[in-house]
N, C-alpha and C positions, 0 to 999 in steps of 0.2 A: 727636350724640356718644354719648348713652346707647345708641342702637341699635348703634353700632360696638363699644362696650364689651361689649354682650351677645353680639354675634357672635364677638368675640375670645374671650370667656369660654367660649362654646359650643364653639369649635374646640379650646380647651385641654382642656375636659372630655372631648371625644370622643377626643383624642389620648391622654389618660391612661387612659380606658376601654379603647381599642384596645391600648395598650401593656400594660395589665394582663391583658387577654384573651390576648395573645400569650404573655406570661410564664406564664400559667396553662396555655396549650396546650403550652409547652415542658415544664412539669412533668408534664403528663399523658402526653406522649410518652415521657419518661424512665421513668416508672413502668410504662407499658405494655411498654416494651422490656425492662426488668428482669424483669417477670413472664413475658414470652414466653421469654426466655433460660432461665429456671428450668425451664420445662416442656418445652423443645424437645429437650433431650438424648436422652431415651428415644425420642421420636418419630423423630428423625433416625437413631438406631441401628437402629430397626426398618426404616425406609425404605431405608437403604443396604444392608441384608441381603436385600432382595427379589430374586427371580430376574429379574423384569421390572418396570419402573416404570410405575405409573399416573401421570396428571398430578398427582394429589394428593401421591403419594409423591415425585415429582420436585420438586415445590414445596418439600417439607420438606428435601430434600437441599440445594437451592440456598439456601433461607432460612438453614439452619444454616451454610452456607459464608460467607454475607455477614454474619451477626450475630456471627461471630467477630471481625470488624473493629470496633475501637472507633470508627472514623469513620463507620460506618453507623448511622443513627438509626432508620430503619424499613425493613422489607422485607416486602412484602405481595403475594401472588399475585392477579392479575386477568386473566381470559380467557387461561388457559394453553393453549399449543399444544406438543405433544410429537411428534417425528417420529424414527423410527429411521433412521439413515443407514448404519450397518453393524451386524452382530451385536455387541451389547454396547456400542453407541455411539448416543446420541440427541442431537438438537438441541432445545433448550428455549427458550421465549420466554413472557414473561408476568409475571415478578417485577418489581414497581415498587420501586426502591431509592432511598432519600432519604439524602443525606449532608450536607445543610445544613438549618438550622432552618426556613427558609421553606417548603421542600418538605415536611418532616416534619410541620409543624403544619397546613399547608393542603392536604396530600394529593397533592403532586406528586412528581416524581422521574424517573429514567431507567429505561428498560426494555431491558436488554441481551439479546442472543441468545447463549446459552451452549451448550457441549458438555459432556455428562456421559458417563462411561464406567464400565464394570463391571470392576474389577480384583480382585486377591487379597483386598483389604479391603472389597470391595463397591462400590457406586456412589459416584462422587465427581466433583467439578468438575474438568474437564480443561482448560478455557480458553475463550476467546471465539471465537465462530463465525468472525468475520472474520479471525482470526489462524490458524485451523486448517482452512482450505479448506472452510468450511461443514461442519465436523465429519466430514471424510473421512479417517479414520485407523482403525487397528485397536485393539482394547482394550489398554491398557497391561498389562504383566505384572509390573512392579516396584512399589516402594512410593511412587514419585513420578509419578503419572499425568500431571500437567501437563507436566513436563519430558520425559517419554517421548513424549507426543502431539506436542509441538513438534518433537522430534528426528525423528519419523517424517515430519512435514510438510516439514521442511527437507530431508530426504533426497529426497522427491518433487520438491521445487522444484529441487534440484540435478540430478536425473535429467532433468527437463523442459528445463532450460537446456542440459545436455550434449547431449541429443538434438537440440535446435534447432541448436546450433552444429555438431554432427556433420553434420547435413543440409546446412548452408551450406558446410562444407568439401568435402563430396562434390560439391556443385553447382559449386564453383569448379574442380574437376578436369575438368569437362566442357568442350566446345568453346564459344568465344565465339558470341554470336548477333548477327544483323544487325538485328533488330527494335529500333527506338528508342522505340517506344511499345507498351505491353502492351495489346492489343486485347481487349475483352470481359471486362475485370476486373469483379468485383462491387465495390460500395463497401467499402473496407477500413477498419474501425474502428481508431482509434489504438492501442487496447490489443491489437490482433491483429497489430501490425507492429513489429519491432525496426529501429532505424536505428543503424548503427555502422560504424566503420572496419574494413576487412578485416584490417589488421595486428594487431587485437586477437585474431585467431584463431591467431596464430603461437605458437611454443613459448615465446617470451620477449617479451611486449609492451613491457617496459621497455627493450629494445634498439632501439626505433624511432628513426629519424633525427629529431632535434629539429625541431619546426615550431611553428606558432602555433595552428592549429585542430585540436581533437581531438573526434571524434564518438563517443559511446557509452562514454567512459571511466568515468563514474559507475556505469553499469550493470555495466561490467566489474569494477570494484573490489568490487562487491557480489556478483557471481555467477560470475566466471571463476576456475577453480582456479589459473591462473597469476598472477592479480592479487589474489584474495581473501585477506584476512587473517582469522585466527581471531577469532570473536566478532562479525563483521559480520552485521547482520540480513539474512536472505535473502528478506525479504518481496517485493521487486520481482521476484525470479526466478519467483514463482508465476505471473506473467502468461504465462509460456511454455507453460503448459497450453493457452493459446488462440492462440498464435502460429501464423499461417498463412503469413506472408511476412516476408522480411527485406530491407530496403534496405541495400545494402552499397556503401561508397565504396572502390574498389580502385585500384591503381596511382597512389597519391597523390603529387603533386609540389608541395611548398610550402616554399620556403626561409623560415626564421624572419623575421618582420618586425623590423627594427632601425632605430631613429631616431637620427640624429646631426645635431644642429643643424637646418639647413634642408633636409636630404636624408634619404632613407630607402632601405633595401635590402629586398628581398623584396616583400611586398605582393601576391603572386599565388598563386593556388590552382588546381590542375587535378587531375582524377581521372576515373574512369569509374564512374558510378552504375549499379548492377546490382540488379535485383529478382529475388529468389530465392523460388521456391515451395517451402516447407519440406517439404510432404508428397510432392511429386514429386522433390525434391532436384535441382532444375534452375534455372539462370538463364534466365528467360523473356523478358527484354528488358534492354537496356543502352544508355546514351548518355554521351557525353563531357560533362563539366561543368567550368566554369572561371570565375574571377573575377580582375579586375585592379584594384588600388586606384588611383583617380584621383589624380594628383599634386596637384591643387588642394586636396584634403582636408588635406594637410599644412599649408597656409597658415592654415586656420581651426580645425583640431582637433589640433594637435601634441601637446597634453598628454593627449588621450584617443584618440590614433590607434589604439593596439592594440585598445581596446574597440570603436571604430567599425569597424575593419577586420573583427574577428571577427563583429560583428553583421551586416555587409554580406555576408560570405562565407556565413553561415548562411541569410540571406534569399535569396541567389542559389541556394544548394543546394535550399532548399525549393521554389523556383520550378521548378527542373529536375526534382525528384522529382514534382511535380504533373504536369509534362509526361510524364515517364516512365510514370506510372500512368494517363494519360488523364484526369487530374482526379479520380480515384477515391480519392486519399489526400492529405490536407492534413497533412503530417508536422510535428511539433513537436520540434525538437532544437537 
């Protein structure tokens, strides 16, 4: 019993000591942060005014940006890399940022990759690399570099999307093809292929005949001028920089699925799946696709029939797309 009491007492003492050490560490971090903020101002002003940035100066610019936030406890550069992506624009990596006490006291944190640009007021934070096409934009000329950089990137994304859809429209004006399987295709990565309904390319997608299955509408609402609303994030449109092919469902015939008691109407889907080579602006192969809802499904899945039908249609279409591309594309839609 005495041994147990000693063990419990020892654990309690260690917990108190550890807790006290952590509180002391928090106090030390707070003092160091306050001292750093006091001396950082002139250093950042000098760094932002440099014609070209060294890794050390870039670190000061980024550190100054982060320590303006009350939520950032520590910001320290370790193994900085700095790469010019365009004149007046650099990609920066190496600042360890801690926003919670565990990381701040124990030396952890996140290491974001950032874009810096040189504008009328000198070098400044322009945004995160993953949001700005890996820092591929021109130096902003106005007082708000982050907003201007993002506007440039969204313009590029819009242009890529418009170019991809223009290529598909041009391909659809060409003759139909007899080839039901595209021979000799390279493996097509998912991020290099769009899958969508052909009627999204019309002047007014909202005028489509009502049906149950819609392919590509989410992408359309984000990227198509005829569907996009102001303020929608254009991030997904950036993928069209890498789009090489488009799987298009054309000539769609699908009456809406309607359930009434022990019967239903609709439940069938037919279309022509076409693979468009974006760079050649040609349909290179196409095949008919179809699905018919089995009547027995109504008996066991009446309450979820719409969901099950939609899932089955998409599964059938994925199988046909795999056949169309000779197994070189396992599409998800």
